[in-house]
N, CA, C and O of each residue as an XYZ file, in Angstrom:
464
protein
N      26.850     17.661     50.495
C      26.905     18.695     49.474
C      26.025     18.388     48.265
O      25.799     19.256     47.422
N      25.533     17.162     48.181
C      24.661     16.828     47.057
C      23.298     17.475     47.235
O      22.720     17.463     48.321
N      22.803     18.037     46.150
C      21.462     18.599     46.160
C      20.484     17.556     45.631
O      20.886     16.513     45.116
N      19.213     17.851     45.763
C      18.198     16.964     45.201
C      18.378     16.859     43.690
O      18.120     15.809     43.102
N      18.823     17.949     43.062
C      19.074     17.914     41.621
C      20.227     16.966     41.295
O      20.169     16.253     40.293
N      21.264     16.946     42.116
C      22.359     15.989     41.916
C      21.833     14.555     41.934
O      22.093     13.776     41.017
N      21.095     14.221     42.979
C      20.567     12.857     43.099
C      19.655     12.504     41.931
O      19.737     11.404     41.385
N      18.798     13.426     41.553
C      17.859     13.164     40.462
C      18.587     12.985     39.135
O      18.221     12.119     38.340
N      19.611     13.794     38.892
C      20.403     13.670     37.667
C      21.184     12.365     37.658
O      21.291     11.713     36.620
N      21.727     11.980     38.804
C      22.513     10.752     38.913
C      21.661      9.517     38.634
O      22.071      8.620     37.897
N      20.475      9.483     39.229
C      19.626      8.293     39.118
C      18.699      8.307     37.906
O      18.001      7.325     37.651
N      18.683      9.398     37.165
C      17.879      9.440     35.948
C      16.419      9.766     36.145
O      15.574      9.322     35.368
N      16.108     10.534     37.173
C      14.724     10.913     37.461
C      14.349     12.161     36.654
O      14.347     13.280     37.167
N      14.039     11.935     35.402
C      13.803     13.026     34.455
C      12.720     13.994     34.911
O      12.928     15.207     34.887
N      11.580     13.483     35.319
C      10.468     14.362     35.698
C      10.807     15.200     36.928
O      10.408     16.361     37.022
N      11.534     14.616     37.861
C      11.932     15.372     39.051
C      12.922     16.467     38.672
O      12.858     17.576     39.203
N      13.837     16.158     37.753
C      14.779     17.174     37.275
C      14.006     18.358     36.690
O      14.324     19.511     36.980
N      13.003     18.078     35.876
C      12.196     19.157     35.280
C      11.527     20.009     36.355
O      11.534     21.238     36.279
N      10.952     19.349     37.351
C      10.269     20.062     38.436
C      11.249     20.939     39.210
O      10.952     22.093     39.518
N      12.407     20.389     39.519
C      13.407     21.131     40.291
C      13.911     22.359     39.536
O      14.075     23.432     40.117
N      14.151     22.193     38.246
C      14.617     23.330     37.447
C      13.536     24.407     37.388
O      13.823     25.595     37.534
N      12.309     23.985     37.177
C      11.195     24.942     37.129
C      11.048     25.680     38.461
O      10.644     26.842     38.493
N      11.379     24.994     39.557
C      11.271     25.596     40.891
C      12.478     26.469     41.244
O      12.517     27.073     42.315
N      13.460     26.533     40.341
C      14.595     27.422     40.566
C      15.831     26.779     41.160
O      16.667     27.470     41.741
N      15.963     25.464     41.024
C      17.165     24.785     41.533
C      18.416     25.367     40.877
O      18.386     25.794     39.723
N      19.498     25.375     41.623
C      20.773     25.863     41.096
C      21.336     24.822     40.136
O      21.730     23.731     40.549
N      21.371     25.165     38.863
C      21.755     24.232     37.801
C      23.191     23.742     37.960
O      23.469     22.558     37.768
N      24.094     24.638     38.307
C      25.515     24.290     38.371
C      26.030     24.116     39.797
O      27.207     24.354     40.065
N      25.158     23.703     40.708
C      25.602     23.422     42.083
C      26.672     22.340     42.045
O      26.614     21.423     41.225
N      27.650     22.455     42.940
C      28.749     21.481     42.971
C      28.655     20.620     44.220
O      28.327     21.099     45.306
N      28.950     19.336     44.042
C      28.946     18.408     45.173
C      30.338     18.354     45.800
O      31.193     19.182     45.484
N      30.566     17.398     46.674
C      31.853     17.311     47.373
C      33.028     17.054     46.438
O      34.174     17.319     46.801
N      32.760     16.543     45.240
C      33.813     16.305     44.248
C      33.844     17.427     43.213
O      34.519     17.318     42.189
N      33.126     18.482     43.480
C      32.916     19.642     42.616
C      32.275     19.255     41.280
O      32.520     19.891     40.255
N      31.465     18.217     41.309
C      30.720     17.830     40.118
C      29.327     18.452     40.145
O      28.697     18.576     41.195
N      28.873     18.833     38.970
C      27.543     19.408     38.809
C      26.553     18.298     38.445
O      26.964     17.181     38.133
N      25.268     18.596     38.483
C      24.293     17.604     38.016
C      24.572     17.147     36.576
O      24.305     15.997     36.228
N      25.107     18.045     35.743
C      25.437     17.654     34.372
C      26.549     16.607     34.345
O      26.493     15.679     33.537
N      27.546     16.732     35.200
C      28.581     15.698     35.301
C      27.942     14.333     35.577
O      28.261     13.338     34.927
N      27.042     14.313     36.549
C      26.462     13.045     36.996
C      25.569     12.422     35.937
O      25.600     11.208     35.734
N      24.779     13.235     35.267
C      23.910     12.685     34.221
C      24.732     12.239     33.011
O      24.397     11.239     32.376
N      25.803     12.966     32.684
C      26.675     12.576     31.573
C      27.398     11.271     31.888
O      27.511     10.397     31.028
N      27.883     11.140     33.110
C      28.589      9.926     33.538
C      27.703      8.696     33.412
O      28.164      7.625     33.019
N      26.435      8.857     33.748
C      25.525      7.714     33.762
C      24.720      7.560     32.477
O      23.863      6.682     32.378
N      24.994      8.408     31.498
C      24.360      8.252     30.192
C      22.895      8.627     30.130
O      22.154      8.099     29.301
N      22.467      9.533     30.995
C      21.066      9.952     31.018
C      20.852     11.068     29.986
O      20.867     12.256     30.308
N      20.655     10.645     28.759
C      20.591     11.560     27.623
C      19.511     12.625     27.775
O      19.772     13.800     27.518
N      18.324     12.247     28.181
C      17.224     13.210     28.297
C      17.533     14.266     29.363
O      17.223     15.444     29.183
N      18.135     13.845     30.455
C      18.481     14.802     31.512
C      19.590     15.739     31.043
O      19.572     16.929     31.355
N      20.544     15.212     30.302
C      21.587     16.068     29.736
C      20.942     17.134     28.850
O      21.305     18.307     28.932
N      19.994     16.737     28.007
C      19.290     17.702     27.147
C      18.613     18.788     27.980
O      18.705     19.975     27.667
N      17.937     18.369     29.035
C      17.212     19.314     29.893
C      18.178     20.287     30.564
O      17.931     21.493     30.588
N      19.266     19.770     31.103
C      20.237     20.624     31.786
C      20.918     21.588     30.820
O      21.135     22.754     31.149
N      21.252     21.101     29.634
C      21.862     21.969     28.624
C      20.880     23.070     28.223
O      21.267     24.230     28.086
N      19.621     22.710     28.036
C      18.596     23.705     27.683
C      18.423     24.740     28.792
O      18.061     25.887     28.529
N      18.683     24.328     30.033
C      18.587     25.247     31.180
C      19.887     26.025     31.392
O      20.049     26.713     32.399
N      20.796     25.912     30.447
C      22.071     26.638     30.434
C      23.093     26.157     31.465
O      23.854     26.947     32.023
N      23.093     24.853     31.702
C      24.148     24.288     32.549
C      25.491     24.500     31.858
O      25.572     24.505     30.629
N      26.524     24.672     32.638
C      27.875     24.894     32.110
C      28.440     23.573     31.586
O      28.805     22.696     32.368
N      28.510     23.434     30.264
C      28.993     22.182     29.668
C      30.495     21.994     29.857
O      31.015     20.900     29.638
N      31.192     23.048     30.260
C      32.636     22.952     30.480
C      33.025     23.082     31.952
O      34.180     23.364     32.271
N      32.064     22.876     32.839
C      32.374     22.904     34.276
C      33.387     21.810     34.590
O      33.297     20.698     34.070
N      34.347     22.136     35.440
C      35.383     21.166     35.815
C      35.161     20.685     37.239
O      34.779     21.453     38.121
N      35.408     19.393     37.444
C      35.343     18.849     38.798
C      36.724     18.938     39.443
O      37.627     19.560     38.885
N      36.893     18.325     40.604
C      38.168     18.458     41.325
C      39.340     17.842     40.570
O      40.495     18.144     40.870
N      39.055     16.982     39.592
C      40.101     16.387     38.751
C      40.220     17.105     37.409
O      40.878     16.626     36.486
N      39.565     18.269     37.323
C      39.516     19.079     36.104
C      38.814     18.357     34.956
O      39.044     18.676     33.789
N      37.961     17.389     35.280
C      37.201     16.710     34.239
C      35.871     17.413     34.007
O      35.206     17.857     34.943
N      35.508     17.498     32.748
C      34.240     18.092     32.343
C      33.207     16.980     32.156
O      33.562     15.801     32.166
N      31.943     17.341     31.987
C      30.953     16.306     31.681
C      31.333     15.476     30.448
O      31.043     14.281     30.402
N      31.973     16.092     29.454
C      32.393     15.350     28.262
C      33.448     14.300     28.599
O      33.422     13.207     28.032
N      34.367     14.601     29.499
C      35.331     13.586     29.940
C      34.592     12.353     30.452
O      34.933     11.220     30.112
N      33.577     12.594     31.273
C      32.865     11.475     31.896
C      32.039     10.695     30.890
O      32.041      9.464     30.919
N      31.336     11.379     30.003
C      30.535     10.645     29.014
C      31.433      9.852     28.071
O      31.090      8.733     27.690
N      32.576     10.417     27.692
C      33.512      9.702     26.822
C      34.123      8.507     27.541
O      34.237      7.423     26.969
N      34.513      8.705     28.787
C      35.138      7.637     29.567
C      34.202      6.442     29.753
O      34.648      5.295     29.772
N      32.912      6.716     29.888
C      31.947      5.641     30.113
C      31.247      5.196     28.829
O      30.314      4.394     28.874
N      31.698      5.716     27.685
C      31.204      5.237     26.395
C      29.811      5.677     26.006
O      29.128      4.979     25.256
N      29.376      6.824     26.502
C      28.030      7.302     26.193
C      28.074      8.208     24.949
O      28.183      9.431     25.043
N      27.986      7.561     23.801
C      28.137      8.235     22.509
C      27.129      9.366     22.304
O      27.515     10.481     21.952
N      25.854      9.092     22.521
C      24.826     10.103     22.258
C      24.948     11.293     23.214
O      24.747     12.442     22.821
N      25.276     11.003     24.459
C      25.484     12.086     25.428
C      26.681     12.929     24.999
O      26.632     14.157     25.066
N      27.742     12.280     24.563
C      28.924     13.008     24.098
C      28.574     13.912     22.922
O      29.025     15.056     22.861
N      27.780     13.407     21.995
C      27.360     14.222     20.851
C      26.565     15.450     21.306
O      26.776     16.556     20.808
N      25.656     15.242     22.251
C      24.863     16.362     22.778
C      25.758     17.428     23.393
O      25.576     18.622     23.151
N      26.718     16.990     24.183
C      27.617     17.933     24.846
C      28.468     18.694     23.834
O      28.667     19.901     23.968
N      28.968     17.990     22.826
C      29.764     18.651     21.795
C      28.930     19.680     21.037
O      29.395     20.786     20.761
N      27.707     19.310     20.706
C      26.812     20.238     20.007
C      26.530     21.477     20.850
O      26.316     22.566     20.318
N      26.531     21.302     22.167
C      26.263     22.414     23.090
C      27.508     23.250     23.376
O      27.441     24.221     24.131
N      28.638     22.883     22.782
C      29.842     23.691     22.941
C      30.878     23.154     23.906
O      31.783     23.885     24.309
N      30.763     21.887     24.286
C      31.768     21.297     25.177
C      33.134     21.301     24.495
O      33.245     21.014     23.303
N      34.156     21.626     25.257
C      35.519     21.706     24.724
C      36.105     20.307     24.554
O      36.348     19.600     25.532
N      36.324     19.925     23.313
C      36.852     18.593     23.019
C      38.315     18.460     23.447
O      38.804     17.351     23.665
N      39.009     19.592     23.566
C      40.429     19.568     23.901
C      40.717     19.898     25.365
O      41.867     20.137     25.732
N      39.677     19.913     26.204
C      39.876     20.195     27.634
C      40.716     19.088     28.263
O      40.450     17.905     28.054
N      41.723     19.475     29.029
C      42.599     18.497     29.675
C      42.287     18.413     31.157
O      42.072     19.425     31.824
N      42.266     17.177     31.663
C      42.055     16.985     33.098
C      43.390     17.090     33.828
O      44.391     17.480     33.226
N      43.419     16.752     35.102
C      44.659     16.926     35.865
C      45.742     15.907     35.519
O      46.849     15.968     36.055
N      45.423     14.968     34.621
C      46.428     14.034     34.095
C      46.725     14.342     32.625
O      47.287     13.515     31.907
N      46.337     15.546     32.192
C      46.524     16.005     30.813
C      45.813     15.125     29.791
O      46.259     15.003     28.650
N      44.708     14.516     30.204
C      43.917     13.672     29.319
C      42.718     14.466     28.798
O      42.023     15.129     29.568
N      42.484     14.394     27.507
C      41.295     14.992     26.915
C      40.191     13.931     26.875
O      40.467     12.752     27.098
N      38.962     14.326     26.600
C      37.911     13.314     26.441
C      38.264     12.270     25.384
O      37.943     11.093     25.546
N      38.916     12.687     24.313
C      39.323     11.752     23.266
C      40.321     10.727     23.799
O      40.217      9.540     23.489
N      41.283     11.179     24.596
C      42.241     10.248     25.210
C      41.513      9.200     26.046
O      41.783      8.004     25.934
N      40.591      9.661     26.880
C      39.879      8.735     27.761
C      39.077      7.722     26.967
O      39.048      6.537     27.302
N      38.428      8.190     25.917
C      37.640      7.301     25.074
C      38.531      6.251     24.415
O      38.186      5.070     24.383
N      39.664      6.677     23.898
C      40.589      5.749     23.244
C      41.195      4.768     24.240
O      41.368      3.591     23.924
N      41.517      5.243     25.435
C      42.098      4.373     26.461
C      41.154      3.255     26.862
O      41.597      2.159     27.202
N      39.866      3.521     26.825
C      38.873      2.535     27.240
C      38.382      1.741     26.028
O      37.546      0.848     26.166
N      38.896      2.063     24.857
C      38.539      1.365     23.614
C      37.102      1.618     23.177
O      36.437      0.715     22.671
N      36.631      2.822     23.368
C      35.324      3.199     22.840
C      35.565      3.758     21.433
O      35.598      4.971     21.231
N      35.734      2.848     20.467
C      36.115      3.236     19.114
C      35.120      4.185     18.462
O      35.520      5.049     17.682
N      33.832      4.045     18.765
C      32.835      4.916     18.152
C      33.027      6.370     18.556
O      32.646      7.275     17.813
N      33.612      6.602     19.723
C      33.810      7.968     20.201
C      35.175      8.520     19.824
O      35.379      9.733     19.869
N      36.099      7.672     19.460
C      37.482      8.099     19.223
C      37.688      8.711     17.859
O      38.802      9.114     17.525
């Protein structure tokens, strides 16, 4: 279920992401875990790719199978700048996952004080 855009976003291949978007790749395609390329780039802290996907109108509040948004993942993995980008783009800070955890909860649980 992974698209080339998923792989490129996951591994941080910025130039390939740009080419794929220009060629009409589906921005919000979902993989087997119902994660979008934005989820994967946010999880791995690929700030430039997050910017590109947001500019291409990726859904910043897309939920995966655990009801986690890209902001949940960036907060959980301590990616401060990515989290800021997502918040600026309208990511819901109070979105709850299937364990009723918000991005703030996840950040605090992992002791990412800068994000809490």
